[in-house]
VOGU-3710 file (C-alpha; in Angstrom, 3 decimals, decimal comma):
1> mfentestkr> 151,223/109,424/118,009  151,845/106,735/120,835  153,949/104,638/118,778  155,415/106,894/116,293  157,153/109,213/118,563  160,519/110,042/116,645  158,666/112,796/114,992  157,480/114,492/118,026  160,934/114,330/119,556  162,416/116,114/116,417
11> qyalrdrava> 159,786/118,894/116,768  160,215/119,347/120,530  164,416/119,967/119,235  163,720/122,647/117,669  163,535/124,617/121,012  167,638/123,872/121,079  167,387/125,251/117,682  165,953/128,193/118,500  168,715/128,733/121,773  171,536/128,152/118,540
21> lgwpiervhv> 170,630/131,221/116,922  170,285/133,308/119,973  167,164/133,240/121,817  167,117/133,102/125,430  165,445/129,695/126,494  162,909/131,371/128,812  161,682/133,589/125,502  161,076/130,101/123,676  157,526/129,143/123,526  156,317/125,514/122,604
31> idsdlgisga> 152,726/124,890/121,491  151,883/121,511/121,386  148,205/121,718/122,131  147,267/120,699/118,487  148,879/117,199/118,816  147,027/114,332/116,882  144,766/117,096/114,992  144,989/117,503/111,608  145,956/120,968/110,059  143,475/120,818/107,150
41> qsedrdgfqr> 141,513/123,478/108,953  142,228/126,213/112,067  138,971/125,318/113,564  138,946/123,578/116,854  143,432/124,117/116,514  143,706/126,296/119,433  147,305/125,876/119,418  147,167/127,614/115,697  144,913/130,011/116,708  147,133/131,141/119,619
51> lvsevamgha> 150,455/131,321/117,444  148,231/133,335/114,515  147,290/136,052/117,577  151,036/135,978/118,747  152,756/136,860/115,449  149,787/139,820/114,729  150,322/141,519/117,877  154,223/141,070/117,405  155,069/138,846/120,265  156,951/136,487/118,035
61> givlglevsr> 160,459/136,902/116,548  160,585/133,918/114,546  158,326/130,930/114,246  160,065/127,254/113,950  158,553/124,149/112,373  159,932/120,790/110,899  157,478/121,508/108,000  154,764/123,619/106,476  152,392/120,894/106,857  152,922/120,981/110,716
71> larnsadwhr> 151,646/124,434/110,909  148,869/124,548/107,955  147,577/122,564/105,214  145,169/125,087/104,293  146,418/127,678/101,703  144,102/130,444/103,427  145,425/129,631/106,636  148,887/129,379/106,164  148,702/132,601/103,844  146,921/134,284/106,102
81> lielaalsht> 150,121/133,626/108,721  152,474/135,144/106,161  150,854/137,712/105,536  150,729/138,925/109,357  154,684/136,987/109,774  155,394/139,887/106,957  153,673/142,572/108,913  154,986/142,228/112,457  158,828/141,203/110,716  158,411/137,727/111,976
91> lildedgiyd> 160,687/135,061/110,609  159,681/131,442/109,789  162,039/128,189/110,122  162,118/124,573/108,469  164,190/122,087/108,037  165,577/123,770/104,413  166,364/127,173/106,312  165,221/130,637/107,392  162,789/132,934/105,265  161,717/136,511/106,165
101> pahfndrlll> 158,344/136,914/104,472  158,670/140,564/104,095  160,684/139,612/101,485  158,908/138,978/98,526  161,124/135,854/97,433  160,865/134,475/100,603  157,158/134,857/100,782  156,787/133,458/97,076  158,594/130,059/98,022  156,557/130,124/101,154
111> glkgtmseae> 153,348/129,975/99,229  154,801/127,337/97,311  155,428/125,312/100,135  152,149/125,501/101,481  150,330/125,058/98,405  152,151/121,943/97,947  151,377/120,606/101,470  147,607/120,932/100,457  148,521/119,228/97,386  149,608/116,153/99,605
121> lhilksrlqg> 146,901/116,059/101,543  144,444/116,091/98,892  146,782/113,193/97,377  146,615/111,481/100,460  142,941/111,614/100,796  142,430/110,500/96,978  144,590/107,653/97,611  142,503/106,501/100,513  139,269/107,353/99,031  139,924/105,556/96,099
131> gilnkarrge> 140,548/102,405/97,966  137,522/102,840/99,982  135,583/103,353/96,713  137,226/100,412/94,609  136,093/98,152/97,492  132,648/99,776/97,831  131,927/98,982/94,149  132,805/95,267/94,463  130,053/95,081/97,674  132,823/94,170/99,714
141> lemplpigla> 133,310/97,155/101,995  132,015/96,945/105,824  129,990/99,509/106,943  128,160/99,439/110,100  124,785/97,236/109,942  121,360/98,803/111,011  119,547/96,600/113,756  118,008/93,592/112,475  121,075/93,192/110,070  124,709/91,275/111,053
151> yaadgrvvld> 128,012/90,005/109,465  127,980/86,214/109,302  131,829/84,716/110,562  132,319/84,428/106,788  131,778/88,403/106,003  128,396/87,707/104,377  125,479/90,113/105,647  122,796/88,248/106,930  119,602/88,830/109,317  120,535/89,136/112,836
161> pdrqiqdtvr> 120,044/85,657/114,608  117,961/87,137/117,424  114,518/86,046/116,581  113,076/88,907/118,197  114,678/91,419/116,818  113,800/90,073/113,277  110,248/89,865/114,402  110,294/93,393/115,599  111,845/95,110/112,239  109,472/92,879/110,238
171> llfdtfrdtg> 106,666/94,004/112,227  107,532/97,890/111,421  107,448/97,375/107,661  104,603/95,674/107,661  102,927/98,120/109,812  103,878/100,766/107,523  102,533/98,479/104,158  99,256/98,653/106,194  98,928/102,493/107,238  101,473/104,498/104,591
181> sacavvrrlr> 102,686/106,680/107,527  105,371/106,239/109,590  103,578/108,642/112,388  101,162/106,134/112,161  103,829/103,232/112,377  105,205/104,675/115,340  101,495/105,450/117,030  100,500/101,627/116,379  103,860/100,131/118,180  103,334/102,538/120,921
191> gqktlfprri> 99,878/101,526/121,331  100,452/97,943/121,177  103,660/98,473/123,991  105,910/97,064/121,661  109,847/98,031/122,309  112,367/98,638/119,401  115,843/97,272/119,642  118,916/99,627/119,326  122,323/98,668/119,274  125,160/100,308/121,013
201> rrgvgkgdvl> 127,490/101,209/118,742  130,685/103,285/120,716  131,462/103,734/124,494  130,602/101,594/127,346  128,458/98,451/125,976  129,661/98,539/122,572  127,820/95,905/120,676  124,741/95,154/123,606  121,072/95,865/122,326  118,460/98,161/124,456
211> wntidhsral> 114,869/98,064/123,863  112,995/101,159/124,065  109,816/102,756/122,721  110,301/104,047/119,291  110,095/107,807/117,905  109,521/109,361/114,334  113,279/110,076/113,384  113,770/106,316/114,579  111,234/104,956/112,162  112,292/107,108/108,815
221> qilhnpryag> 115,711/106,131/109,345  115,135/102,288/109,308  112,165/103,118/106,142  115,140/105,245/104,243  117,814/102,686/105,111  118,730/100,494/101,621  120,303/97,854/103,196  116,699/96,755/104,530  115,590/95,700/100,753  119,385/94,030/100,637
231> afaygrtrtt> 121,124/96,755/98,819  124,541/97,932/99,251  124,716/101,273/99,371  128,010/103,802/99,383  127,687/107,540/99,233  124,265/108,524/100,752  125,522/111,378/102,540  128,251/113,923/102,247  130,317/116,310/104,476  129,469/120,054/103,874
241> cnarfkpvqv> 129,946/122,779/106,246  127,047/124,836/107,109  126,846/128,650/107,912  129,375/128,580/111,079  131,576/126,591/109,173  131,257/123,475/111,527  130,929/120,036/109,534  127,166/118,564/109,070  126,260/115,565/106,991  123,852/115,899/104,202
251> rvqqsdwqvl> 121,611/113,567/102,308  122,449/112,559/98,596  119,998/111,676/95,933  119,748/108,327/95,233  120,669/109,363/91,823  123,798/110,387/92,416  124,896/107,185/95,234  128,648/107,142/94,045  127,671/103,143/94,507  124,363/101,142/94,395
261> ipdahegyls> 124,113/97,317/94,379  120,212/95,924/94,602  120,138/92,096/95,957  123,868/92,340/97,560  122,466/90,165/100,594  119,401/89,006/102,413  116,993/91,744/103,703  113,442/91,916/105,312  111,802/93,532/101,642  112,040/93,781/98,335
271> waeyernqav> 113,962/96,835/96,433  110,815/97,254/94,616  108,377/97,366/97,622  111,618/99,877/99,095  111,054/102,073/95,960  107,566/102,488/96,823  108,051/102,953/100,403  110,542/106,138/99,548  107,896/107,365/97,147  105,140/107,315/99,780
281> lannangfsp> 107,458/108,854/102,158  108,433/112,039/99,774  104,466/112,104/98,896  104,094/112,575/103,078  106,644/114,914/103,388  105,257/117,311/100,625  102,596/118,052/102,756  103,019/121,807/102,453  104,269/122,070/98,558  102,475/124,027/96,352
291> glrgrmprsg> 101,339/121,140/94,237  100,961/118,564/96,464  99,481/119,737/99,985  98,311/117,645/102,261  97,769/114,197/100,403  98,110/112,218/103,564  94,964/111,648/105,277  94,209/113,315/108,720  91,811/113,352/111,327  89,442/115,826/109,988
301> sallqgrllc> 85,995/115,099/108,407  86,639/116,601/104,889  86,413/113,423/102,889  88,523/114,991/99,501  91,289/116,390/101,988  94,440/116,832/99,762  92,476/114,966/96,569  90,833/118,219/95,545  92,133/120,459/92,558  90,801/123,797/91,257
311> grcgarmrvr> 89,039/123,688/88,152  90,207/127,072/87,808  94,167/127,375/88,354  94,757/124,151/88,844  96,055/124,052/92,478  95,114/121,754/95,434  92,141/123,479/97,285  92,766/123,281/101,280  90,628/122,862/103,928  88,801/125,280/106,551
321> yepkdgqlrp> 86,473/124,091/109,264  84,067/126,085/111,045  81,465/125,253/113,738  77,830/125,000/112,625  75,179/123,003/114,917  78,147/121,811/117,349  80,063/120,278/114,659  83,316/121,194/112,354  81,827/121,858/108,764  84,132/121,595/106,257
331> yymcneavvr> 84,602/124,296/103,747  87,104/124,077/100,160  88,488/126,993/99,366  91,823/127,286/96,432  93,787/130,204/98,217  96,915/129,882/96,239  96,710/133,020/95,251  96,449/134,784/98,606  99,337/132,588/99,921  101,827/132,951/97,236
341> qagkhcqwvr> 101,114/135,988/95,404  98,679/137,944/98,153  95,696/138,009/95,881  92,064/136,907/96,164  90,314/133,102/96,777  89,767/131,565/93,566  86,768/129,699/94,572  85,408/128,343/97,525  82,352/126,245/98,512  80,857/124,332/101,569
351> gtavdeaisa> 82,370/120,577/101,334  79,097/118,523/102,815  77,360/118,772/99,350  80,174/117,683/97,380  81,573/114,922/100,161  78,306/113,093/100,155  78,054/113,003/96,226  81,616/111,406/96,701  80,680/108,744/99,283  77,383/107,985/96,801
361> lllqtvapaa> 79,323/107,592/93,947  81,920/105,524/95,945  79,625/103,465/97,368  78,134/102,590/94,070  81,455/101,523/93,006  82,775/99,621/95,597  79,040/97,758/96,760  80,166/94,636/95,095  83,896/94,230/96,811  82,082/94,627/100,274
371> ievalavqqe> 82,279/91,093/101,541  85,909/90,470/100,268  87,244/93,990/101,809  85,803/93,222/105,297  86,982/89,665/105,248  90,489/91,077/104,397  90,003/93,338/107,377  89,136/90,648/109,757  92,141/88,899/108,835  94,926/91,575/109,180
381> iaqrveqaaa> 93,385/92,675/112,872  93,920/88,968/113,696  97,673/88,966/112,196  98,071/92,151/113,631  97,146/91,049/117,439  98,874/87,836/116,998  102,237/89,395/116,053  101,884/91,813/119,107  101,549/89,046/121,350  104,362/87,366/120,086
391> lreaqlqrar> 106,588/90,244/120,514  105,352/91,076/123,656  105,992/87,295/125,210  109,831/87,520/123,273  110,023/90,224/125,307  109,124/88,895/128,326  110,781/85,893/128,304  113,936/87,834/127,490  113,380/89,888/130,971  112,766/86,441/132,713
401> yeaelarrry> 116,259/85,129/131,427  117,906/88,351/132,357  116,479/88,321/135,667  117,610/84,366/136,305  121,013/85,295/134,702  121,519/88,088/137,493  120,115/86,104/140,059  122,565/83,277/139,144  125,342/85,716/139,395  124,472/87,002/142,766
411> lkgrltgmcd> 124,604/84,026/144,292  127,592/82,823/142,599  129,381/85,791/143,994  128,296/85,259/147,297  129,467/81,447/147,009  132,891/82,964/145,835  133,671/85,431/148,686  132,464/88,755/146,346  133,017/92,032/148,805  130,045/93,702/150,359
421> cassrsasat> 130,050/96,486/147,446  130,117/94,386/144,677  127,332/92,264/146,110  125,014/95,240/147,116  125,259/96,025/143,594  124,350/92,376/141,781  121,792/92,089/144,796  120,165/95,808/143,690  120,491/94,759/139,732  118,647/91,611/140,477
431> nrlsgstdtl> 115,555/93,192/142,093  115,594/96,136/139,450  115,257/93,461/136,957  112,556/91,262/138,894  110,549/94,248/139,078  110,617/95,016/135,671  109,951/91,182/134,745  106,794/91,473/137,007  105,642/94,985/135,412  106,390/93,067/132,106
441> qreherqrea> 103,666/90,447/133,025  101,030/92,584/134,297  101,705/94,634/130,920  101,431/91,789/129,034  98,252/90,247/130,621  96,415/93,557/130,283  96,963/94,040/126,704  96,268/90,329/126,163  92,611/90,974/127,567  92,378/93,812/125,408
451> drtlldepar> 93,144/92,240/122,511  90,892/89,380/123,449  88,051/91,731/122,522  89,255/92,285/119,098  88,627/88,527/118,218  86,037/87,157/120,465  83,124/86,021/119,012  80,758/88,966/118,970  83,289/90,840/116,949  83,600/88,653/114,339
461> rrimalasdf> 79,923/88,703/113,814  79,965/92,426/113,945  82,416/92,021/111,249  80,852/89,646/109,461  77,433/91,434/109,824  78,680/94,700/107,932  80,328/92,798/105,186  76,664/92,072/103,782  76,125/95,775/103,693  78,991/98,549/102,535
471> prvwndarts> 76,875/101,455/103,000  76,431/100,820/106,407  80,731/100,061/107,041  81,079/103,638/105,434  78,497/105,665/107,227  79,157/103,529/110,658  80,359/106,074/113,196  82,983/103,567/114,161  84,783/104,183/110,846  87,360/107,128/111,393
481> averkrmlgl> 87,608/109,736/108,842  90,974/108,740/108,337  90,569/105,087/107,224  87,467/106,369/105,187  90,020/108,751/103,351  92,518/106,179/103,222  89,777/104,036/101,002  88,908/106,791/99,040  92,401/107,531/97,697  92,423/103,771/96,929
491> liedvtlivg> 90,179/103,890/94,486  90,062/108,062/93,287  93,469/109,697/92,098  91,829/113,373/92,437  88,634/115,512/91,946  88,795/118,766/89,974  86,130/121,239/91,272  84,700/124,216/89,432  81,809/126,316/91,483  79,340/128,048/89,322
501> qqidvhvrwr> 75,541/128,097/89,528  76,079/124,730/90,457  79,254/122,287/91,532  80,677/120,830/88,458  82,727/117,497/89,965  85,315/115,562/87,694  86,530/112,341/89,153  89,917/110,701/88,159  90,232/107,512/88,789  92,729/105,162/89,777
511> ggrtqslsva> 94,166/103,496/86,356  92,829/107,011/84,692  89,134/106,536/83,925  87,084/109,728/84,535  83,591/110,509/85,378  81,437/113,969/85,718  78,807/114,855/87,962  77,048/117,841/89,243  76,171/118,947/92,656  73,661/121,423/93,582
521> rprpmpqvrk> 75,431/124,630/95,208  73,962/125,158/99,007  72,122/128,094/99,183  73,222/131,152/101,384  72,569/131,275/104,682  69,910/134,488/104,200  68,109/131,857/101,677  68,389/128,965/104,029  66,922/130,983/107,050  64,169/132,601/104,865
531> tlpqvvslid> 60,510/131,006/105,577  58,875/128,681/102,874  56,673/131,033/100,583  53,384/128,538/101,315  54,103/129,438/105,073  53,888/133,006/104,493  50,639/132,476/102,260  49,375/130,404/104,927  49,703/133,061/107,594  48,480/135,696/105,442
541> ewletstdrq> 45,060/133,768/105,159  44,414/132,685/108,632  45,196/135,766/109,943  41,452/136,854/108,806  39,869/134,211/110,869  42,519/133,399/113,315  45,020/134,686/115,927  48,814/134,321/116,024  48,328/131,293/118,875  45,970/129,809/116,750
551> iaarlnelgh> 47,854/130,041/113,534  50,968/128,208/115,224  49,237/125,372/116,413  47,779/124,840/113,067  50,842/124,836/111,420  52,247/122,688/113,444  49,614/120,247/113,076  50,109/120,331/109,157  53,543/119,484/109,768  55,084/122,743/108,796
561> rnwrgesftm> 58,458/123,239/110,161  61,272/126,444/110,167  64,752/126,317/108,994  66,366/124,324/111,957  63,557/122,134/111,732  61,545/123,406/114,919  57,773/123,719/115,181  56,195/127,167/115,370  55,347/129,310/118,347  53,261/132,462/118,372
571> kkvilirqty> 56,449/134,632/118,751  57,516/132,909/115,329  54,396/133,282/114,038  54,614/137,228/114,596  57,968/137,926/114,029  57,299/136,387/109,919  54,395/138,743/110,312  56,330/141,634/111,238  59,122/140,855/108,469  56,980/140,599/105,519
581> alksrferlr> 54,737/143,827/106,495  51,655/141,277/106,763  48,315/143,025/108,796  48,051/141,881/111,636  44,622/140,549/112,856  43,695/144,105/114,711  44,073/145,678/111,626  42,239/143,512/109,845  39,308/143,653/112,129  39,360/147,285/112,226
591> ergmltgeev> 39,555/147,555/108,482  35,818/145,785/108,467  34,120/148,247/111,346  35,061/146,410/114,493  35,015/148,564/117,829  36,731/148,240/120,788  35,044/147,757/124,524  35,484/151,339/125,044  33,535/152,616/121,918  30,923/149,976/122,534
601> aqqlgvsttt> 30,647/151,114/126,063  30,337/154,932/125,286  27,594/154,192/122,098  25,566/152,422/125,087  26,718/154,420/128,043  27,981/151,736/130,172  30,992/150,770/131,483  33,440/148,819/129,505  33,273/145,943/131,997  29,788/145,870/131,233
611> ihqlgrqgvl> 30,841/145,560/127,482  33,084/142,317/128,140  30,522/140,797/130,519  27,764/140,918/127,409  30,422/139,195/125,257  31,375/136,267/127,526  26,972/136,534/127,641  26,801/136,066/123,930  24,627/139,280/124,246  27,327/141,240/122,309
621> nphlygnncr> 29,577/139,278/119,462  33,310/139,364/120,170  35,945/138,669/117,516  39,468/137,845/119,066  42,556/139,244/117,917  44,913/138,742/120,766  46,597/135,932/122,109  44,538/136,573/125,409  40,898/137,645/125,665  42,023/140,575/123,483
631> clyeplgnvk> 38,653/140,746/120,940  36,967/143,675/118,809  32,956/143,965/118,768  30,947/144,189/115,661  28,880/147,555/115,340  25,667/147,838/117,333  24,285/150,333/115,073  20,357/151,863/116,255  20,274/149,662/119,525  19,744/150,262/123,196
641> lvkgagsqyg> 20,631/147,605/126,331  17,451/146,679/128,230  18,227/145,123/131,641  16,772/141,962/132,663  14,925/141,961/136,314  17,717/140,635/138,742  19,816/140,290/136,205  22,748/140,612/138,482  21,455/138,094/140,793  20,639/135,462/138,448
651> grpsrlvpaq> 17,651/136,400/137,234  16,645/136,932/133,262  19,620/138,219/131,449  20,230/142,026/129,932  19,496/142,159/125,618  19,753/144,895/123,261  16,501/145,692/121,558  16,085/148,523/118,700  15,890/151,793/120,396  12,293/152,858/118,984
661> qteqgal> 10,808/149,691/120,475  12,219/150,511/123,656  10,294/154,100/123,203  7,141/152,460/122,309  7,126/150,113/125,354  7,902/152,840/127,465  5,046/154,883/126,169
//
């Protein structure tokens, strides 16, 4: 547009043509707001939309253009303009003549010209795309390379000559190889304070490298890019329109890529590993699909999360957590029919017993290789720490170099008479880089101290001690649930569950070997809380001779506990007695003819206090039934109370004698 100006001059000359046809110069309007914009579509073409509006409202008498392609290269837009011009009796002029769209022949000729103009654009695009595709098939098409790759002087693709960029990119792929998750990669790199490079593609500072923290989308972009595997790929995306007719980029399946040349140049990983990574990422992305839900290990305590299949319908069972005893307990349930068909649960079971059975089975299988696993873990930790420390050191060296370079530029500017404004900006940049260097130095020292605790001698001894006992490694509180699930996933493909009178568990190991076992079904909560029959039998037996408090003490001495593992108390014994409708000790004593203190007092003609006092003195035989001092007394028969002389002053005590003997003594 800036160099080839002759066509633009010809278009502006159409204003003189309109004047020559009889239109006053003040009524001739030039629309040039679409200069440099393709006529392939009307979107974002304000000039064309203004032209259509003026024609539709009947404000235009004639539309002038060098050729149809100057107005529209899209048949839909062009025919809409012709139809509106026909309704408003607007003429159309090009280099070949003047046309009246209201006449059929003129409208037919204009339609053919519009179709030819659209076909011309298609031919031009095909010619350009054909050349690009032909060059891409040879692997010679130069395309923007991702960070970590660069073009050599001879046009070959090589690894970035910056060693720090290479090490950082390698660290990302090594971390994904260990974790198998893009989110885990981001968490580890952020936790290690590792910055990731990014190259500016356009605008100010084009080609410069910026270092910042990595995010999830950036990690996925790198993991999905085949250039890191040394492959040349073309046609990974295609342009389409969304619901608002805006052009958007859509990813294309690998089988539909136009060009794919493996091992075209040097890369950071092999093509086989790249394909494995794509399979892992696709598996992770299917977290909410009907058949592959939740395969990625998460932080919940459910050991079989994502690997449990329903033995009835074949769907993957989901996990639900409920609080119990201050912890979240897992429940495995198949609610595929609930979610997809508004039906009922297929089956469900508490997961603790199943997880324990699978853990025991896994320990029996993995125990021989425990030492090798622990040594591999130690070696992995050491390599990870050394690699992260080397990257942080490289970042620190780069920051020092940039700060020193800024300081030298500032001093050079002062010596050469730099203006005050530029000098102040240079000094500000120098101070900012110096402060950033100090911050990086402090952060590097702090992280180095933290890493040192991972590799010190006590840590090594702990790892070696755990190596000799794999069950202790598995059950150690420091082993996270995610790590247990990841270890399980290395050995077990999936587990099929059938809940009946007992739980049938069918394990499919990696490699195809299967194994089945049965697990006792957890008892319902009412049965769990139910008191043991032998405890109820003992309480029923001891009520003949003991009170509720005494029975609780005897149960505790024998080691009996309730369903929560708590010791028995008087209130708990009373609750059991009432629940199982056991006769109380009071009722049992009354059935044996025992009397209350009031009844004995009436029989002897004394007060109730005297009766209780006689019971404490041993004159009467009391039987405790309450939990304090409540008691019943044996029947007295035909006896009378004889009071001793001065008994209230510590003299001879009172006693019971037969009534006949008392009358003879009186005679």
